[in-house]
Phi, psi and omega in degrees: 000137180294135179292145180291152170277128184233135182230135176265122182231123182285151168292176183207157171240145185225172186074316182051045181091270190261348185274063187301122177064016179225328180262143178203166177210140178276137184256155180279047168224138192230155165250145173251122180256120180248130182229131178233126177296138184248346185082358178264174183262008185233168175257136177229159178212079187304328184265006184289150181284340177202187184280357184298321181295317178299315181298317180294314181296323178294322177296319179297314180302314180296319181293320179294315180299320180291318182295326185257358184050042183222132177292143176243124183293163177292160183203170174249137184236146178218140181242130173228149173151201194244357185270116182289153182275139175055043178236012178076027180240021170076029180301314182296325179293326178296322180289313180303312183291317181297317179291319179297320178297321177294319177299321178301315179292318180294331177277001179062039176263154178292153180300132174196106178295321184292338175294330182281332190301307182293328178296312183288325178296321178295320179291322181289326180096350174206146192266353193290315177295316182298316181299314182295314182292327180288313189262338185076169180069208176258139184229149172237127185219147178193164179274135173234105190065231179258017180242155171266142174232140183216158173226141182231139174218152187291146177283143176299138183297331185275352186275139179232154173250119174262109185254131174251116186251101181291163182275037176216152182266154169231117179284132181302320181300319179290319181294333176278326182296330183275355179285148181287158178285337180228148180246131178304151183304317182298318177294321180297313180296315179299319180298318179296312182298312183293321178299318178295318181291319178297315179299316181296318180296317181288322178296327179278357182055043181236078185303330183300332180286356177281342183303132177084001186264348191261341184288153168080019179294133187299321183288329177295324179298318181285337182265008185300323182292334178275345187227065178296144178106348180298313181299319181293318179295321180297316180294317180295318180296319180298317179297331181273001176105009179297150177284335180167163184225140183225164165277123182284114186060232177262008180097178010271355181293139174249130185240129175249131175276132180214163171274168180301327184283339182252355188299319181297317180294320179295317179299317180296319181292318180293319177303315180297324181295324177284319180300320180297335178266003179077024181248127181268078179279143173273123182248127179235149170254118185239142166283173171266149186261123180258006181268317189077198183296137177224151174270133180263121176256175184295329185245347185200169175255122182255126180287134177291138181296145177277000000 
């Protein structure tokens, strides 16, 4: 029997406060996507909790075949890992990228992660999670004409993500539907300024310069009803020494940036803020992932070529 194709894909956090649909970072929690060619003409997922995985994998297969003008055989897909579903940590992007990478191999194309990025971003509907999970580190991505353009830089070794994962889901489609069609000029200007400052601080690998940059994001204000607990967690984290706190993607996860030396205190404070509200949030301390998508072999992990 042919061995399955297996890919390690990191979760991700996006927006980073004000960088709506353009800023992202890969997190040190991963999903492993396993794909095995079946010789059949369809996609199957025997262990999936519902039909959603089959539908998503089939869309990826069709998109890859169309992009490459090459048929991709049917396969069986399985997902294992640590990235929670519908919590703003890029679960869908891990699946899109892992399946697309497997399709690339099944189509007998040479390894290229960047070849997968625009295909998966188009399927996702926004490019920020896909860019971060694909490339690792911190990423800036945006459309230039009908093409995507991105820049990637390594995450500082001392930086940590303290993530509080509440026991409820927030669907990205719903979180986008409640956003206004127009943004006031003051919010727009602040978003541009803060996005530039956040990008500069991370590119310079100077986390201390992030302090004060994350509060007041316009989309977080509109998503408050879907994500109760963000103000309390932000205040508690700040008192414990956090550099700043954001809504991870569209939620429900709340992420606080901390240094390695303050992460434990920040995690304890954020946990207490949820406990006081009677919410049993799962709190993790994660490093940032600088690898991006990798192929897992039987004896080693091989980084996918850029």
